[in-house]
C-alpha positions as a printed Julia matrix, in Angstrom:
83×3 Matrix{Float64}:
 161.68  127.85  165.31
 161.39  131.04  163.3
 165.16  131.28  162.9
 165.29  127.71  161.54
 162.66  128.53  158.92
 164.47  131.75  158.05
 167.7   129.8   157.7
 166.03  127.31  155.36
 164.68  130.21  153.3
 168.15  131.74  153.07
 169.61  128.4   151.97
 166.95  128.1   149.26
 167.58  131.66  148.07
 171.32  131.02  148.04
 170.88  127.94  145.86
 168.45  129.7   143.52
 170.75  132.68  143.17
 172.92  130.67  140.79
 169.99  130.67  138.35
 168.3   133.99  138.99
 171.44  136.09  138.84
 171.61  135.81  135.03
 168.69  138.19  134.36
 170.17  140.62  136.9
 173.51  140.49  135.11
 171.81  141.15  131.79
 169.83  144.09  133.18
 172.94  145.51  134.82
 174.96  145.12  131.64
 172.3   146.9   129.58
 172.16  149.73  132.15
 175.95  150.16  132.13
 176.15  150.04  128.34
 173.22  152.45  128.04
 175.16  154.89  130.22
 178.03  154.89  127.73
 175.94  154.59  124.56
 172.39  155.98  124.72
 171.37  153.82  121.76
 172.12  150.53  123.56
 168.99  148.6   124.59
 168.16  145.04  125.56
 167.09  144.25  121.99
 170.55  145.25  120.83
 172.04  142.86  123.37
 169.69  140.15  122.14
 170.23  140.62  118.41
 173.47  142.62  118.35
 177.12  141.75  118.3
 178.23  138.53  119.87
 180.88  140.28  121.97
 178.14  141.57  124.28
 176.77  138.06  124.7
 180.24  136.71  125.46
 180.8   139.41  128.08
 177.49  138.58  129.81
 178.37  134.89  129.69
 181.83  135.58  131.15
 180.32  137.59  134.01
 177.83  134.79  134.7
 180.52  132.11  134.65
 182.62  134.23  137.01
 179.67  134.43  139.39
 179.2   130.67  139.18
 182.87  130.14  139.97
 182.62  132.4   143.03
 179.35  130.72  144.02
 180.9   127.27  143.72
 183.98  128.28  145.73
 181.93  129.74  148.58
 178.97  127.34  148.56
 180.16  124.99  151.32
 181.06  127.83  153.68
 177.79  129.67  153.12
 175.68  126.54  153.56
 177.51  125.56  156.75
 177.12  129.09  158.13
 173.4   129.15  157.34
 172.91  125.71  158.91
 174.59  126.98  162.09
 171.86  129.63  162.31
 169.28  126.89  162.78
 170.68  125.85  166.15
């Protein structure tokens, strides 16, 4: 019973990860860029050059492509945990 509920929670988190990964990508990008350029902050990402926005978008679209490719396998694996 508990494993079935845990499996349902994992399925929900897997589906929501396609939405909630964008802020994590943005935070990670700002941290990496801040390491190379101490002046880089989130406000510079927000109002700065468009190349940074395109890079974040490309990373997000790459994640969505990987998510889409592996979605059926992950869902079927998590459903097997229920039984």
